[in-house]
VOTOR-348861 format. One record per residue: residue number from 1; y, z, x of N, C-alpha, C in turn. Coordinates in steps of 0.2 Angstrom, whole numbers, plus 5000, padded with zeros to 4 digits. Atoms other than C-alpha are relative to their C-alpha. Layout:
<sites>
[site NUM,[Y,Z,X],[Y,Z,X],[Y,Z,X]] ...
</sites>
This chain:
<sites>
[site 1,[4997,4998,5005],[4824,4975,4921],[5006,4993,4998]] [site 2,[4998,5006,5002],[4828,4958,4912],[5006,5001,4994]] [site 3,[4996,4999,5007],[4838,4965,4897],[4997,5000,4993]] [site 4,[5004,5001,5005],[4824,4962,4886],[4998,5005,4996]] [site 5,[5002,4993,5004],[4820,4973,4872],[4993,4998,4997]] [site 6,[5008,5000,5002],[4800,4975,4868],[4999,5005,4996]] [site 7,[5004,4994,5005],[4792,4983,4853],[4994,5003,5003]] [site 8,[5006,4999,4998],[4778,4993,4859],[4997,5007,4998]] [site 9,[5003,4993,5002],[4767,5009,4857],[4999,5004,5007]] [site 10,[4999,4996,4993],[4770,5021,4872],[4993,5004,5000]] [site 11,[5006,4996,4999],[4753,5029,4878],[5002,5006,5005]] [site 12,[4999,4995,4995],[4759,5038,4893],[5004,4998,5005]] [site 13,[4994,5002,4993],[4773,5037,4907],[4996,5004,5006]] [site 14,[5002,4998,4995],[4765,5039,4924],[5006,5001,5007]] [site 15,[4995,5000,4993],[4774,5042,4942],[5003,4993,5001]] [site 16,[4997,5007,4998],[4775,5024,4945],[5000,4995,4994]] [site 17,[5002,5005,5006],[4770,5015,4928],[5002,5003,4993]] [site 18,[5001,4996,5007],[4773,5016,4910],[4993,4996,4996]] [site 19,[5006,5002,5003],[4756,5013,4900],[5003,4999,4991]] [site 20,[4998,5001,5008],[4758,5006,4882],[4995,4994,4997]] [site 21,[5004,5004,5003],[4749,4995,4870],[5005,4997,4995]] [site 22,[4997,5004,5005],[4754,4981,4857],[5000,5005,4993]] [site 23,[4999,4997,5005],[4761,4989,4841],[4994,5000,4995]] [site 24,[5007,5001,5003],[4745,4983,4833],[4994,5003,5002]] [site 25,[5005,4997,4995],[4734,4991,4846],[4998,4997,5004]] [site 26,[5003,5004,4995],[4723,4984,4856],[4999,5002,5008]] [site 27,[5001,4999,4995],[4721,4983,4874],[5006,5005,5005]] [site 28,[4994,4997,4998],[4732,4996,4885],[5002,4995,5006]] [site 29,[4996,5004,4996],[4745,4987,4896],[5003,5005,5005]] [site 30,[4996,4995,4995],[4755,4994,4911],[5007,4994,5002]] [site 31,[4994,5003,4998],[4773,4990,4917],[5002,5006,5006]] [site 32,[4998,4996,4994],[4780,4997,4934],[5007,5003,4997]] [site 33,[4995,4994,5003],[4794,5011,4930],[5007,4994,5002]] [site 34,[4994,5002,4998],[4806,5001,4941],[5003,4992,4995]] [site 35,[4998,5005,5005],[4806,4987,4928],[5002,5001,4994]] [site 36,[5000,4998,5006],[4810,4997,4913],[5008,5005,5000]] [site 37,[4994,4997,4999],[4828,5004,4910],[5000,5006,4996]] [site 38,[5001,4994,5005],[4824,5015,4895],[4997,4999,4994]] [site 39,[5003,5000,5006],[4814,5019,4881],[5002,5004,4993]] [site 40,[4996,4997,5005],[4820,5021,4864],[4995,5003,4994]] [site 41,[5005,4999,5005],[4807,5030,4852],[5001,5000,4993]] [site 42,[5000,5001,5007],[4804,5027,4834],[5005,5005,4997]] [site 43,[4996,4994,5003],[4812,5044,4829],[5010,5000,5002]] [site 44,[4992,5000,4997],[4829,5040,4839],[5001,5002,5007]] [site 45,[5000,4998,4995],[4825,5049,4854],[5000,4995,5006]] [site 46,[4999,5003,4995],[4830,5042,4871],[4996,5003,5006]] [site 47,[5002,4997,4995],[4820,5042,4887],[5003,4995,5006]] [site 48,[4998,5003,4995],[4830,5035,4903],[4996,5000,5007]] [site 49,[5006,5000,4996],[4817,5028,4914],[5004,4999,5008]] [site 50,[4995,5001,4994],[4831,5021,4928],[5006,5002,4998]] [site 51,[4994,4998,5003],[4847,5031,4925],[5004,4996,5005]] [site 52,[4996,5004,4995],[4862,5020,4934],[5004,5005,5004]] [site 53,[4997,4997,4994],[4868,5025,4950],[5008,5002,5000]] [site 54,[4990,4998,5001],[4885,5034,4950],[5002,4998,5008]] [site 55,[4997,5003,4994],[4894,5027,4964],[5007,5001,4999]] [site 56,[4992,4999,5000],[4912,5029,4970],[5005,4995,5001]] [site 57,[4995,5007,4999],[4917,5012,4968],[5003,4998,4992]] [site 58,[4998,5000,5005],[4927,5004,4955],[4999,4994,4998]] [site 59,[5003,5006,5002],[4921,4991,4943],[5007,4995,4997]] [site 60,[4994,5005,5003],[4932,4975,4937],[5004,5003,4994]] [site 61,[4996,4999,5005],[4937,4982,4921],[5005,5005,5003]] [site 62,[4994,4995,4998],[4945,4998,4929],[5004,4997,5005]] [site 63,[4995,5004,4996],[4952,4987,4944],[5006,4996,4996]] [site 64,[4994,5004,5005],[4962,4976,4930],[5003,5006,4997]] [site 65,[4995,4995,5003],[4969,4993,4922],[5003,5004,5005]] [site 66,[4996,4998,4995],[4976,4998,4938],[5006,4998,5003]] [site 67,[4994,5005,4996],[4993,4990,4940],[5005,5002,5004]] [site 68,[4993,4997,4997],[5003,5002,4950],[4996,5002,5006]] [site 69,[5001,4998,4993],[5001,5003,4969],[5005,5002,5004]] [site 70,[4995,4998,4995],[5009,5012,4981],[4998,5000,5008]] [site 71,[5002,5000,4993],[5011,5010,5000],[5005,5005,5003]] [site 72,[4996,4995,4995],[5016,5023,5013],[4999,4999,5007]] [site 73,[5002,5000,4994],[5017,5020,5031],[5007,5000,5004]] [site 74,[4995,5001,4994],[5027,5017,5047],[4999,4993,5003]] [site 75,[4999,5005,4997],[5032,5001,5056],[5004,5000,5005]] [site 76,[4995,5000,4993],[5040,4994,5070],[5006,4994,4999]] [site 77,[4996,5004,5001],[5056,4983,5069],[5003,4998,5005]] [site 78,[4994,5002,4994],[5069,4975,5081],[5007,5004,4998]] [site 79,[4994,4997,5001],[5081,4988,5076],[5004,5001,5006]] [site 80,[4996,4998,4993],[5085,4993,5094],[5004,4993,5004]] [site 81,[4997,5006,4997],[5088,4975,5099],[5006,4998,4996]] [site 82,[4993,5003,5004],[5101,4973,5083],[5006,5004,5001]] [site 83,[4996,4994,4999],[5111,4989,5088],[5006,4995,5004]] [site 84,[4995,5004,4995],[5120,4978,5103],[5004,4996,4997]] [site 85,[4994,5004,5003],[5128,4967,5090],[5003,5003,4995]] [site 86,[4995,4997,5006],[5137,4980,5080],[5006,5002,5004]] [site 87,[4993,4999,4997],[5154,4983,5082],[5004,5005,4996]] [site 88,[4998,4994,5004],[5157,5001,5074],[5008,5002,4999]] [site 89,[4992,4998,5000],[5175,5004,5078],[5006,4995,5004]] [site 90,[4995,5003,4997],[5182,4989,5084],[5001,4997,5007]] [site 91,[5000,5000,4993],[5180,4990,5103],[4995,4996,5003]] [site 92,[5005,5003,4997],[5164,4980,5105],[4997,5003,5006]] [site 93,[5004,4997,4994],[5150,4989,5115],[4997,4994,5004]] [site 94,[5002,5005,4996],[5146,4979,5130],[4991,5001,5000]] [site 95,[5008,4998,5000],[5130,4987,5131],[4998,5007,4998]] [site 96,[5001,4995,5003],[5120,5003,5125],[4993,5003,5003]] [site 97,[5006,4998,4997],[5107,5014,5133],[4996,5004,4994]] [site 98,[5004,4997,5006],[5094,5019,5120],[4997,5006,5002]] [site 99,[5003,4993,4997],[5088,5036,5122],[4993,5002,4996]] [site 100,[5006,4999,5004],[5076,5038,5106],[5002,4996,4993]] [site 101,[5000,5004,5007],[5071,5027,5091],[4993,5001,4996]] [site 102,[5007,4998,5004],[5060,5032,5076],[4998,4993,4997]] [site 103,[5002,5004,5003],[5048,5021,5067],[5004,4998,4993]] [site 104,[4996,5002,5006],[5053,5011,5053],[4995,5003,4994]] [site 105,[5005,4995,5005],[5046,5024,5038],[5003,4996,4994]] [site 106,[4999,5004,5005],[5044,5013,5023],[4995,5003,4994]] [site 107,[5005,4999,5006],[5036,5015,5005],[5002,4994,4995]] [site 108,[4998,5006,5005],[5034,5002,4991],[4995,5003,4994]] [site 109,[5004,5000,5008],[5028,5003,4973],[5000,4992,4997]] [site 110,[5002,5006,5003],[5020,4987,4966],[4997,5001,4993]] [site 111,[5002,5001,5007],[5017,4983,4947],[4996,4994,4999]] [site 112,[5002,5006,5002],[5006,4970,4942],[5002,4998,4993]] [site 113,[4998,5004,5006],[5013,4959,4930],[4997,4996,4997]] [site 114,[5005,5006,5002],[4999,4946,4929],[4994,5003,5005]] [site 115,[5006,4997,4994],[4982,4948,4938],[5000,4998,5007]] [site 116,[4998,5003,4993],[4988,4938,4953],[5008,5000,5003]] [site 117,[4991,4998,4997],[5008,4944,4953],[5000,5006,4999]] [site 118,[4999,4993,5002],[5014,4959,4955],[5008,5001,5004]] [site 119,[4993,5000,5000],[5033,4964,4956],[5002,5009,5002]] [site 120,[4999,4994,4998],[5039,4979,4966],[5007,5002,5002]] [site 121,[4993,4997,4997],[5054,4991,4974],[4997,5004,5005]] [site 122,[5001,4996,4995],[5054,4998,4991],[5005,5002,5004]] [site 123,[4995,4997,4996],[5064,5009,5003],[4998,5000,5008]] [site 124,[5001,4998,4994],[5064,5010,5021],[5005,5003,5005]] [site 125,[4994,4996,4996],[5074,5021,5034],[4998,4999,5008]] [site 126,[5001,4998,4992],[5075,5021,5055],[5007,5002,5002]] [site 127,[4993,4999,4998],[5087,5028,5065],[4999,5000,5009]] [site 128,[4999,5000,4993],[5091,5028,5084],[5005,5004,5003]] [site 129,[4995,4997,4994],[5101,5039,5098],[5002,4994,5005]] [site 130,[4998,5004,4995],[5111,5029,5110],[5005,5002,5003]] [site 131,[4994,4998,4997],[5124,5031,5122],[5005,4992,5001]] [site 132,[4996,5007,5000],[5137,5014,5119],[5005,5000,5005]] [site 133,[4995,5001,4995],[5147,5008,5134],[5005,4996,4997]] [site 134,[4995,5004,5003],[5164,5001,5129],[5004,4999,5005]] [site 135,[4995,5002,4995],[5174,4990,5141],[5003,4995,4998]] [site 136,[4997,5003,5003],[5187,4982,5132],[5008,5001,5000]] [site 137,[4993,4999,5001],[5207,4981,5132],[5001,5007,5003]] [site 138,[5000,4994,4996],[5206,4995,5145],[4997,5006,4996]] [site 139,[5004,4994,5005],[5195,5006,5133],[4993,5002,5003]] [site 140,[5008,4999,4999],[5182,5016,5140],[4999,5008,4999]] [site 141,[5002,4995,5002],[5174,5031,5133],[4991,5002,5001]] [site 142,[5007,4998,5000],[5157,5042,5134],[4999,5003,4994]] [site 143,[5001,4996,5004],[5149,5047,5119],[4993,4998,4998]] [site 144,[5007,4999,5003],[5132,5051,5110],[5000,4999,4993]] [site 145,[5000,5003,5006],[5129,5042,5094],[4994,4999,4996]] [site 146,[5006,5000,5003],[5116,5041,5081],[5001,4994,4993]] [site 147,[4999,5004,5004],[5114,5026,5072],[4994,4999,4994]] [site 148,[5006,4999,5007],[5105,5025,5053],[5000,4993,4997]] [site 149,[5001,5007,5004],[5098,5009,5045],[4996,5002,4994]] [site 150,[5002,4998,5005],[5092,5011,5028],[5000,4994,4994]] [site 151,[5002,5006,5005],[5086,4997,5015],[4997,5002,4993]] [site 152,[5002,5000,5005],[5084,4996,4997],[4998,4993,4995]] [site 153,[5001,5009,5002],[5074,4979,4991],[4995,5001,4994]] [site 154,[5006,5004,5005],[5063,4971,4978],[4995,4997,5004]] [site 155,[5004,5005,4996],[5048,4962,4982],[4995,4996,4994]] [site 156,[5006,5005,5004],[5036,4948,4974],[4997,4998,5002]] [site 157,[5006,5000,4997],[5020,4948,4978],[4993,4993,4997]] [site 158,[5005,5005,5003],[5006,4933,4975],[4993,5003,5004]] [site 159,[5007,4998,4999],[4987,4940,4976],[4996,4994,5002]] [site 160,[5005,5007,5001],[4976,4926,4983],[4992,5002,5000]] [site 161,[5006,4996,4999],[4962,4939,4986],[5001,5006,4995]] [site 162,[4999,4994,5004],[4961,4953,4973],[4993,5003,4996]] [site 163,[5005,4999,5004],[4945,4961,4969],[5000,5010,5001]] [site 164,[4998,4992,4999],[4941,4981,4968],[5001,5002,5006]] [site 165,[4999,4995,4993],[4939,4985,4986],[5005,4996,5006]] [site 166,[4996,5004,4996],[4950,4971,4993],[5006,4995,4998]] [site 167,[4994,5002,5002],[4968,4965,4992],[5003,4997,5004]] [site 168,[4996,5004,4994],[4976,4950,5002],[5005,4997,4997]] [site 169,[4995,5002,5003],[4993,4945,4997],[5005,4997,5004]] [site 170,[4995,5002,4997],[5009,4935,5002],[5006,5002,4996]] [site 171,[4993,4998,5004],[5027,4939,4996],[5006,5000,5003]] [site 172,[4993,4997,4996],[5045,4941,4999],[5004,5005,4997]] [site 173,[4998,4993,5001],[5055,4956,5000],[5008,4998,5002]] [site 174,[4993,5000,5001],[5075,4955,4997],[5005,5007,4998]] [site 175,[4997,4992,5002],[5088,4969,4995],[5006,4999,5005]] [site 176,[4993,4998,4996],[5102,4977,5004],[4998,5005,5005]] [site 177,[5002,4995,4994],[5101,4985,5020],[5008,5003,5001]] [site 178,[4994,4996,4998],[5116,4998,5026],[4999,5003,5007]] [site 179,[5000,4997,4993],[5120,5005,5043],[5006,5005,4999]] [site 180,[4996,4996,4999],[5128,5020,5048],[5001,5002,5006]] [site 181,[5000,4996,4993],[5134,5029,5063],[5003,5007,5000]] [site 182,[4997,4992,5000],[5136,5047,5066],[5001,5003,5007]] [site 183,[4999,4997,4994],[5144,5053,5081],[4999,5007,5002]] [site 184,[5004,4995,4998],[5135,5067,5090],[5004,5004,5006]] [site 185,[4996,4997,4996],[5146,5071,5105],[5005,4994,5003]] [site 186,[4996,5005,4995],[5161,5061,5114],[5006,5005,5005]] [site 187,[4996,4997,4997],[5174,5067,5126],[5008,4998,4999]] [site 188,[4994,5000,5004],[5189,5064,5114],[5002,5007,4997]] [site 189,[4998,4994,5002],[5188,5081,5109],[4995,5002,4994]] [site 190,[5004,4997,5004],[5179,5094,5097],[5001,4997,4992]] [site 191,[4999,5002,5007],[5187,5087,5081],[4996,4993,4998]] [site 192,[5004,5007,5001],[5177,5070,5083],[4991,5002,5000]] [site 193,[5007,4999,5000],[5160,5079,5084],[4996,5000,4994]] [site 194,[5003,4998,5007],[5146,5078,5070],[5003,4995,4996]] [site 195,[4995,5004,5006],[5157,5065,5061],[4996,4995,4996]] [site 196,[5003,5005,5002],[5150,5052,5051],[5005,4995,4996]] [site 197,[4995,5005,5003],[5158,5036,5048],[4997,4997,4995]] [site 198,[5002,5003,5006],[5157,5028,5031],[4996,4992,5001]] [site 199,[5004,5006,4998],[5145,5013,5029],[5004,4994,5003]] [site 200,[4995,5005,4998],[5152,5000,5041],[4996,4993,5001]] [site 201,[5002,5005,5001],[5139,4987,5038],[4995,5000,4995]] [site 202,[5004,5002,5005],[5130,4980,5023],[5000,4994,5000]] [site 203,[5003,5008,5001],[5120,4964,5021],[4996,4999,4997]] [site 204,[5006,5003,5004],[5108,4956,5010],[4995,4997,5006]] [site 205,[5006,5001,4996],[5092,4955,5019],[4993,4997,4997]] [site 206,[5006,5004,5003],[5076,4945,5017],[4993,5001,5005]] [site 207,[5006,5000,4996],[5058,4946,5022],[4994,4996,4998]] [site 208,[5006,5003,5002],[5042,4935,5021],[4995,5004,5003]] [site 209,[5006,4996,4997],[5026,4945,5023],[4994,4999,4998]] [site 210,[5008,5002,5002],[5008,4945,5023],[4996,5008,5001]] [site 211,[5003,4993,4999],[4998,4961,5018],[4992,4999,4997]] [site 212,[5007,4999,5000],[4980,4967,5017],[4999,5008,4998]] [site 213,[5002,4993,5001],[4973,4982,5008],[4992,5000,4999]] [site 214,[5008,4998,4999],[4955,4990,5009],[4999,5005,4996]] [site 215,[5001,4994,5004],[4950,5004,4998],[4992,5001,5001]] [site 216,[5006,4998,4999],[4935,5012,5005],[4997,5005,4995]] [site 217,[5002,4995,5006],[4935,5027,4992],[5003,4997,4993]] [site 218,[4998,5003,5007],[4939,5024,4974],[5007,5000,5000]] [site 219,[4993,5002,5002],[4958,5024,4972],[5004,5002,5007]] [site 220,[4997,5001,4994],[4964,5027,4991],[4997,4995,5005]] [site 221,[5001,5005,4995],[4965,5014,5003],[5004,5001,5006]] [site 222,[4995,5001,4994],[4974,5009,5019],[5002,4992,4999]] [site 223,[4998,5007,4999],[4985,4994,5021],[5005,4997,5006]] [site 224,[4997,5003,4994],[4993,4982,5035],[5004,4995,4997]] [site 225,[4996,5006,5001],[5007,4971,5034],[5003,4996,5005]] [site 226,[4996,5004,4995],[5015,4958,5045],[5007,4997,4997]] [site 227,[4995,5004,5003],[5033,4952,5041],[5004,4998,5005]] [site 228,[4995,5004,4997],[5047,4941,5046],[5007,5001,4998]] [site 229,[4993,4997,5005],[5064,4949,5042],[5000,5006,5001]] [site 230,[4999,4993,5002],[5069,4966,5038],[4996,5003,4994]] [site 231,[4999,4994,4996],[5064,4981,5038],[4995,5000,5004]] [site 232,[5005,4999,4995],[5049,4978,5050],[4997,4994,5002]] [site 233,[5003,5005,4997],[5039,4967,5060],[4992,5000,4998]] [site 234,[5007,4999,5002],[5022,4975,5058],[5001,5008,4997]] [site 235,[5000,4993,5004],[5018,4991,5046],[4993,5001,4998]] [site 236,[5007,4998,5004],[5004,5000,5041],[5000,5007,4998]] [site 237,[5001,4994,5001],[4998,5016,5033],[4995,5000,4994]] [site 238,[5005,4997,5004],[4989,5024,5017],[5003,4995,4993]] [site 239,[4998,5004,5007],[4989,5016,4998],[4996,5004,4995]] [site 240,[5003,4997,5006],[4986,5024,4983],[5000,4995,4993]] [site 241,[4999,5004,5005],[4982,5014,4966],[4998,5005,4993]] [site 242,[4999,4995,5007],[4984,5022,4947],[4999,4996,4995]] [site 243,[5002,5004,5005],[4976,5018,4933],[5006,5001,4992]] [site 244,[4996,4998,5005],[4989,5017,4918],[4999,4995,4993]] [site 245,[5001,5004,5005],[4980,5007,4904],[4991,5001,4999]] [site 246,[5006,5001,5001],[4962,5007,4897],[4998,4993,5001]] [site 247,[5002,5006,4997],[4952,4994,4906],[4994,4997,4993]] 
</sites>
């Protein structure tokens, strides 16, 4: 199928060949059906010899009209190592015994403002429970606490590989990170239980990241990201993309 249009007189269509003659008549000729896309008859009727194969892929035009991509996943961060540097009530924890720590739950929404540049927003959440040990100015107590860290950020991505099935990018993520502490138990009395101390630490955070997405089916894929900074060091999960305009 070269795309050429040829005027002929169709004699018959066989299982493997199309038999035809020149419009003026003459010797019968034939061509393999694999080389013919369709036949348009003089009365306007159309016979499709090789209909296009329906696939579950995305064309370049459709891909360029899908500027919204959502990542949702879990990651690993240095959260548990950062806790020892927090001084929530002014007594300076010497150490802390980590009892449990959650993954860094992450969600981002990116919008392609140009073919290779996108702007996005993201949120992340992580928490842990620990037993802090205080030993300063003759102060000592035992308590069980939950420390929560969450962040709201914007991010700027440059896509150095961007084709329908694959997307590789680098970027910068920056925003505000907030820390909170909730006392679950201590030996100072029941009035101190299940209290939440107002946000005691807020800071501007930065992350340099590298990411890769692959779409094995139409608009659902998976992603993987490596980061230097907050809110995770490695992260992976599911990806969705949405068409917002005609291709």
